[in-house]
Each structure stands twice: as structure tokens, then as C-alpha cells.
ROTOR-289532 format. One record per atom (N, C-alpha, C): residue number from 1; residue in three letters; atom name; x, y, z. Coordinates in steps of 0.2 Angstrom, whole numbers, plus 5000, padded with zeros to 4 digits. Example, Ala and Ser with C-alpha at 12.3 -4.5 7.8 and 13.67 -1.06 7.14 Angstrom:
BEGIN
   k   r  a east north   up
   1 Ala  N 5066  4972 5039
   1 Ala CA 5062  4978 5039
   1 Ala  C 5066  4984 5039
   2 Ser  N 5064  4989 5035
   2 Ser CA 5068  4995 5036
   2 Ser  C 5064  5000 5039
This chain:
BEGIN
   k   r  a east north   up
   1 Met  N 4939  4947 4992
   1 Met CA 4937  4944 4998
   1 Met  C 4943  4943 5003
   2 Lys  N 4948  4940 5000
   2 Lys CA 4954  4938 5004
   2 Lys  C 4957  4945 5007
   3 Tyr  N 4958  4950 5002
   3 Tyr CA 4961  4956 5004
   3 Tyr  C 4957  4959 5010
   4 Asn  N 4950  4959 5010
   4 Asn CA 4946  4962 5016
   4 Asn  C 4947  4958 5022
   5 Phe  N 4948  4951 5021
   5 Phe CA 4950  4947 5027
   5 Phe  C 4956  4949 5030
   6 Ile  N 4961  4950 5026
   6 Ile CA 4968  4952 5029
   6 Ile  C 4968  4959 5032
   7 Glu  N 4964  4963 5028
   7 Glu CA 4963  4970 5031
   7 Glu  C 4960  4970 5038
   8 Ala  N 4955  4966 5038
   8 Ala CA 4951  4966 5045
   8 Ala  C 4956  4963 5050
   9 Arg  N 4960  4959 5049
   9 Arg CA 4965  4956 5054
   9 Arg  C 4970  4961 5056
  10 Ile  N 4972  4965 5051
  10 Ile CA 4978  4970 5052
  10 Ile  C 4975  4977 5055
  11 Lys  N 4969  4978 5054
  11 Lys CA 4966  4985 5056
  11 Lys  C 4967  4986 5064
  12 Pro  N 4965  4981 5068
  12 Pro CA 4966  4983 5075
  12 Pro  C 4973  4984 5077
  13 Phe  N 4978  4981 5074
  13 Phe CA 4985  4982 5075
  13 Phe  C 4987  4989 5073
  14 Lys  N 4984  4991 5067
  14 Lys CA 4986  4998 5065
  14 Lys  C 4983  5004 5070
  15 Ser  N 4977  5002 5073
  15 Ser CA 4974  5007 5077
  15 Ser  C 4979  5008 5084
  16 Ile  N 4981  5002 5086
  16 Ile CA 4985  5001 5092
  16 Ile  C 4992  5005 5091
  17 Tyr  N 4994  5004 5085
  17 Tyr CA 5001  5007 5083
  17 Tyr  C 5000  5015 5082
  18 Ala  N 4994  5017 5079
  18 Ala CA 4993  5024 5079
  18 Ala  C 4992  5027 5086
  19 Tyr  N 4989  5024 5090
  19 Tyr CA 4988  5026 5097
  19 Tyr  C 4994  5027 5101
  20 Thr  N 4999  5022 5100
  20 Thr CA 5005  5022 5103
  20 Thr  C 5009  5028 5101
  21 Ile  N 5009  5029 5094
  21 Ile CA 5013  5035 5091
  21 Ile  C 5010  5041 5094
  22 Leu  N 5004  5042 5095
  22 Leu CA 5001  5048 5098
  22 Leu  C 5003  5049 5105
  23 Val  N 5003  5043 5109
  23 Val CA 5005  5044 5116
  23 Val  C 5012  5046 5116
  24 Ile  N 5017  5043 5112
  24 Ile CA 5024  5045 5113
  24 Ile  C 5025  5052 5110
  25 Tyr  N 5021  5054 5105
  25 Tyr CA 5022  5061 5103
  25 Tyr  C 5020  5066 5109
  26 Ser  N 5014  5064 5112
  26 Ser CA 5012  5068 5117
  26 Ser  C 5017  5069 5123
  27 Leu  N 5020  5063 5125
  27 Leu CA 5025  5063 5130
  27 Leu  C 5031  5067 5128
  28 Lys  N 5033  5066 5122
  28 Lys CA 5039  5070 5120
  28 Lys  C 5037  5078 5120
  29 Arg  N 5031  5080 5118
  29 Arg CA 5029  5087 5118
  29 Arg  C 5029  5090 5125
  30 Phe  N 5027  5086 5130
  30 Phe CA 5027  5088 5137
  30 Phe  C 5034  5087 5140
  31 Gly  N 5039  5085 5137
  31 Gly CA 5045  5084 5139
  31 Gly  C 5047  5078 5144
  32 Ala  N 5043  5073 5144
  32 Ala CA 5043  5067 5148
  32 Ala  C 5050  5063 5145
  33 Phe  N 5051  5064 5139
  33 Phe CA 5057  5060 5136
  33 Phe  C 5063  5065 5136
């Protein structure tokens, strides 16, 4: 139960992190960096 609670707390941050990586990768691919 405690593990699920921690996972639920971390999950939003994981999705934001993954989205940030995706955006940075896309910018690099288009030569913005």
C-alpha cells in the first residue's frame, strides 16, 4: 500500500520528466540547439 502511495506521488513527475526529454530531443533534432 505504501509503495503504491509513493508511486502515485512520483508518477506525475515522471511524466513531466519524460515530456521534457521529448521536447529537448525534438529541438535538438530540428537544430535549435
